[in-house]
TITORFI-58052 format. One record per residue (C-alpha): residue number from 0; residue in three letters; x, y negated, z negated. Coordinates in Angstrom, 3 decimals. Layout:
residues N
> pos|code|px|py|pz
> NUM|ALA|X|Y|Z
...
This chain:
residues 247
> pos|code|px|py|pz
> 0|ASP|-89.168|65.831|-78.953
> 1|ARG|-88.268|67.708|-75.969
> 2|ASP|-85.559|68.820|-74.021
> 3|GLY|-87.068|67.400|-70.720
> 4|THR|-86.276|69.760|-67.626
> 5|ALA|-89.625|68.984|-66.178
> 6|MET|-88.766|65.940|-64.553
> 7|ASN|-85.721|67.325|-62.893
> 8|ARG|-87.857|70.048|-60.745
> 9|PRO|-88.638|69.021|-57.411
> 10|ARG|-92.194|70.414|-57.110
> 11|PHE|-93.292|68.321|-59.935
> 12|VAL|-92.524|65.181|-57.880
> 13|VAL|-92.983|66.235|-54.117
> 14|LEU|-95.357|64.341|-52.765
> 15|LEU|-97.311|63.963|-56.204
> 16|VAL|-98.766|60.585|-57.034
> 17|ALA|-100.855|60.889|-59.696
> 18|ARG|-102.792|58.267|-60.942
> 19|LEU|-104.291|57.469|-64.470
> 20|VAL|-105.545|54.825|-66.642
> 21|VAL|-103.504|53.403|-69.522
> 22|ALA|-104.525|51.578|-72.031
> 23|SER|-102.486|48.940|-73.531
> 24|ASP|-102.397|45.241|-74.099
> 25|ALA|-103.715|45.529|-70.594
> 26|MET|-105.448|47.846|-68.123
> 27|VAL|-102.887|49.483|-65.373
> 28|VAL|-102.868|52.212|-63.229
> 29|VAL|-99.770|54.731|-63.326
> 30|ASP|-97.813|55.786|-60.531
> 31|TRP|-96.042|59.039|-61.379
> 32|SER|-93.924|59.219|-58.317
> 33|ASN|-92.462|56.021|-59.548
> 34|LEU|-91.621|56.369|-62.851
> 35|ALA|-89.981|52.507|-63.115
> 36|ALA|-93.138|51.199|-62.835
> 37|SER|-94.379|53.065|-65.719
> 38|VAL|-91.686|51.446|-68.553
> 39|SER|-93.468|49.352|-70.341
> 40|ALA|-90.376|46.612|-70.741
> 41|LYS|-87.095|46.073|-68.608
> 42|LEU|-83.961|45.738|-70.521
> 43|PRO|-82.173|42.000|-70.422
> 44|ALA|-79.266|41.808|-68.115
> 45|THR|-76.819|41.379|-71.162
> 46|ALA|-78.055|44.746|-72.485
> 47|PRO|-75.195|46.396|-73.546
> 48|ARG|-74.057|50.006|-72.297
> 49|PHE|-75.561|52.794|-74.444
> 50|VAL|-74.393|55.951|-75.872
> 51|LEU|-77.300|58.133|-75.583
> 52|GLY|-78.146|60.902|-78.085
> 53|SER|-80.297|62.538|-76.007
> 54|SER|-80.400|66.386|-73.987
> 55|SER|-83.678|64.757|-72.822
> 56|SER|-83.360|64.173|-68.946
> 57|SER|-87.151|62.045|-69.633
> 58|ARG|-85.455|59.744|-72.092
> 59|ARG|-82.434|59.643|-69.535
> 60|GLN|-84.862|58.726|-66.954
> 61|LEU|-86.770|56.023|-68.753
> 62|LEU|-83.888|54.604|-69.974
> 63|ALA|-82.329|54.441|-66.637
> 64|ALA|-85.769|52.944|-64.963
> 65|ALA|-86.103|50.192|-67.726
> 66|GLY|-82.401|49.169|-65.972
> 67|GLY|-79.921|50.883|-69.017
> 68|SER|-76.628|51.654|-68.404
> 69|PHE|-75.635|54.966|-70.725
> 70|ASP|-72.755|57.260|-71.459
> 71|VAL|-74.449|61.023|-72.769
> 72|LEU|-73.423|62.307|-75.820
> 73|ALA|-75.400|65.451|-77.997
> 74|PRO|-75.702|64.461|-81.639
> 75|ASP|-75.761|68.526|-82.328
> 76|ILE|-77.187|68.530|-85.360
> 77|ASP|-79.908|70.910|-87.427
> 78|GLU|-82.928|68.640|-87.180
> 79|LYS|-85.476|71.136|-89.115
> 80|SER|-83.034|71.139|-91.641
> 81|ILE|-83.694|67.038|-92.136
> 82|GLY|-86.903|65.678|-93.827
> 83|ASP|-90.580|67.174|-94.768
> 84|ARG|-92.623|68.197|-91.798
> 85|GLY|-95.858|68.186|-94.443
> 86|GLY|-95.124|64.833|-95.516
> 87|ASP|-95.036|61.526|-93.320
> 88|PRO|-94.526|61.557|-89.472
> 89|ALA|-93.006|58.037|-88.876
> 90|THR|-90.718|58.667|-92.381
> 91|LEU|-89.670|62.283|-90.336
> 92|VAL|-88.454|61.047|-86.908
> 93|ARG|-86.457|57.770|-89.357
> 94|LEU|-85.014|60.255|-90.721
> 95|VAL|-83.806|62.762|-87.718
> 96|ALA|-82.965|59.516|-85.212
> 97|ASN|-81.067|58.440|-87.668
> 98|ALA|-79.141|61.596|-88.523
> 99|LYS|-78.396|61.548|-84.829
> 100|ALA|-76.989|58.176|-84.906
> 101|ASP|-74.663|59.548|-88.173
> 102|ALA|-73.523|62.607|-85.900
> 103|LEU|-72.482|60.521|-83.067
> 104|VAL|-70.692|57.437|-84.774
> 105|GLU|-68.567|60.317|-86.685
> 106|LYS|-68.199|62.024|-83.354
> 107|LEU|-67.137|58.831|-81.719
> 108|GLY|-64.983|57.559|-84.985
> 109|THR|-61.663|58.637|-83.571
> 110|LYS|-62.011|57.832|-80.241
> 111|THR|-63.752|54.838|-80.494
> 112|GLN|-61.162|51.397|-79.846
> 113|ASN|-61.503|48.353|-81.133
> 114|GLY|-63.993|45.879|-79.666
> 115|ASP|-66.126|49.421|-78.073
> 116|ALA|-69.393|47.246|-77.338
> 117|ARG|-71.231|50.012|-76.550
> 118|VAL|-74.317|50.773|-78.603
> 119|VAL|-75.814|53.933|-80.113
> 120|LEU|-79.372|54.938|-79.096
> 121|THR|-80.670|57.930|-80.609
> 122|GLY|-84.360|58.816|-81.172
> 123|ASP|-87.228|61.602|-82.127
> 124|GLN|-90.756|62.163|-81.645
> 125|VAL|-93.208|64.787|-82.831
> 126|VAL|-96.884|65.231|-81.677
> 127|VAL|-99.590|64.704|-84.940
> 128|TRP|-103.215|66.150|-84.251
> 129|GLY|-105.874|66.192|-87.093
> 130|GLY|-102.951|65.155|-89.523
> 131|ALA|-100.515|67.505|-88.931
> 132|ILE|-97.360|67.447|-87.221
> 133|ARG|-96.346|69.764|-84.378
> 134|GLU|-93.222|70.432|-83.184
> 135|LYS|-92.098|72.645|-80.488
> 136|PRO|-94.256|75.625|-80.327
> 137|ARG|-92.785|78.998|-81.914
> 138|ASP|-94.175|81.276|-78.791
> 139|LEU|-96.817|81.180|-76.352
> 140|ALA|-99.641|82.099|-78.504
> 141|GLU|-99.277|78.480|-80.714
> 142|CYS|-98.074|76.852|-77.641
> 143|ARG|-101.802|77.677|-76.119
> 144|ARG|-103.767|76.975|-79.348
> 145|PHE|-101.795|73.454|-78.955
> 146|VAL|-103.199|73.158|-75.553
> 147|ASP|-106.742|73.962|-76.000
> 148|SER|-106.775|71.376|-79.107
> 149|TYR|-106.671|68.631|-76.781
> 150|SER|-109.905|68.953|-75.548
> 151|VAL|-111.748|68.835|-78.516
> 152|GLY|-109.646|65.617|-79.690
> 153|PRO|-107.122|63.347|-79.038
> 154|CYS|-103.279|63.755|-79.957
> 155|ALA|-100.835|61.113|-81.311
> 156|THR|-96.765|60.678|-80.704
> 157|VAL|-94.990|59.252|-83.021
> 158|GLY|-91.331|58.318|-82.201
> 159|ALA|-88.456|56.357|-83.579
> 160|VAL|-85.777|54.849|-81.989
> 161|CYS|-82.037|53.993|-83.721
> 162|LEU|-79.614|51.496|-82.378
> 163|HIS|-76.170|51.492|-84.082
> 164|SER|-73.509|48.683|-82.809
> 165|LEU|-70.407|50.441|-82.294
> 166|GLU|-68.381|47.112|-82.700
> 167|THR|-70.312|45.803|-85.624
> 168|GLY|-71.453|48.965|-87.634
> 169|ARG|-74.932|47.148|-87.717
> 170|ARG|-78.301|49.435|-87.490
> 171|VAL|-81.817|48.752|-86.411
> 172|THR|-84.582|51.897|-86.475
> 173|GLY|-88.137|51.520|-85.654
> 174|VAL|-91.593|53.760|-84.799
> 175|HIS|-93.691|53.169|-82.187
> 176|GLU|-97.275|55.593|-81.669
> 177|ALA|-99.322|56.243|-78.956
> 178|ALA|-102.520|57.940|-78.389
> 179|VAL|-103.594|61.150|-75.528
> 180|HIS|-106.772|61.430|-74.742
> 181|PHE|-107.657|64.555|-72.800
> 182|GLY|-110.985|65.655|-71.158
> 183|ALA|-112.142|69.090|-71.602
> 184|ILE|-109.241|71.179|-69.975
> 185|PRO|-110.771|74.520|-68.310
> 186|SER|-108.941|77.649|-69.646
> 187|ALA|-108.058|78.801|-66.405
> 188|VAL|-106.023|75.694|-65.993
> 189|VAL|-104.629|76.479|-69.515
> 190|ASP|-103.695|80.252|-68.193
> 191|GLU|-102.096|78.913|-65.058
> 192|LEU|-100.000|76.568|-66.946
> 193|LEU|-98.883|79.223|-69.546
> 194|ALA|-98.032|81.227|-66.683
> 195|THR|-95.912|78.906|-64.618
> 196|ASP|-94.570|76.737|-67.224
> 197|GLY|-94.783|78.275|-70.359
> 198|ALA|-91.162|78.167|-71.048
> 199|LEU|-91.407|74.277|-70.397
> 200|LEU|-94.110|73.644|-72.803
> 201|MET|-92.143|75.532|-75.318
> 202|LYS|-89.418|72.537|-75.200
> 203|CYS|-92.104|69.939|-75.597
> 204|ALA|-93.319|68.738|-79.324
> 205|GLY|-96.841|70.225|-79.665
> 206|GLY|-96.332|71.701|-76.184
> 207|LEU|-97.755|68.678|-74.541
> 208|MET|-96.784|67.539|-71.267
> 209|VAL|-98.434|64.609|-69.771
> 210|GLU|-96.583|64.406|-66.812
> 211|HIS|-97.052|68.500|-65.645
> 212|PRO|-99.502|68.041|-62.448
> 213|LEU|-102.138|70.890|-63.795
> 214|VAL|-102.974|68.602|-66.906
> 215|GLN|-103.152|65.287|-64.947
> 216|PRO|-106.399|65.590|-64.025
> 217|TYR|-107.846|66.020|-67.038
> 218|LEU|-105.730|63.277|-68.795
> 219|GLU|-108.019|60.235|-69.197
> 220|ARG|-106.101|57.673|-71.345
> 221|VAL|-103.128|57.024|-73.207
> 222|THR|-102.959|54.020|-75.740
> 223|GLY|-99.300|52.921|-76.675
> 224|GLY|-97.275|53.329|-73.179
> 225|VAL|-96.803|56.687|-71.544
> 226|ASP|-93.085|56.184|-71.591
> 227|SER|-93.223|56.759|-75.515
> 228|VAL|-95.597|59.597|-74.999
> 229|MET|-92.791|60.966|-72.857
> 230|GLY|-90.121|59.705|-75.498
> 231|LEU|-88.921|56.668|-75.403
> 232|SER|-90.790|53.508|-75.977
> 233|THR|-88.785|50.962|-74.181
> 234|GLN|-90.683|47.838|-75.503
> 235|LEU|-89.322|49.371|-79.017
> 236|VAL|-85.627|49.633|-77.434
> 237|VAL|-86.228|45.926|-76.152
> 238|ASP|-87.234|44.698|-79.219
> 239|LEU|-84.658|46.843|-81.514
> 240|LEU|-81.865|45.081|-79.132
> 241|HIS|-83.179|41.460|-80.464
> 242|GLU|-83.392|42.234|-84.210
> 243|LEU|-79.447|43.812|-83.429
> 244|GLU|-78.304|40.856|-82.101
> 245|GLU|-80.098|38.651|-84.552
> 246|GLY|-78.385|40.129|-87.516
């Protein structure tokens, strides 16, 4: 998961038009200065208002870019007490996303009026490299090891989305995966990356920040959607909404 403060920093976006080939169902070119063009799906006009349980600015911006309207409420849970970090990443992120939804439903229980049509939206994400789950780096040394390793082989992001209808009590959860392929990132670039924004990378699962301008020149391709890598697969949100409505 990521705290997601980087996308609010002006120097990341001023006159920045980085282009990346993204492999999914079709080959497209992503303009990082126009995030709305990078979401994998747009929400239908009939989509409900969400209660977004996330402090991540990237998730907020992606949901807005997909056409979502929402309120923000932090779940405030101890994520590290949930699940097995040595087990299946998809199971782990499902557990955490559902625990966040449970916390929000409990918070809203005394405040929600009958007929509240909002839908709670929570998520969780981990990075997987070499079969091991990576969360936020413990220190800059671990962050460097993470970033250096992405020159050796691709990493994957595994993210869960949970939707809970406050009106019906129905809940659906899904998992989406994406793969990120880098070329060789020079040691001098890693030095500069950690010196200038090490604190930001420490807030990202696996120290992975594909939108950072220092690493973009070495980003070769993404399979599964840029929005998924950045913390919210908008296509998964749309699919889960359909499932929620059909149930």
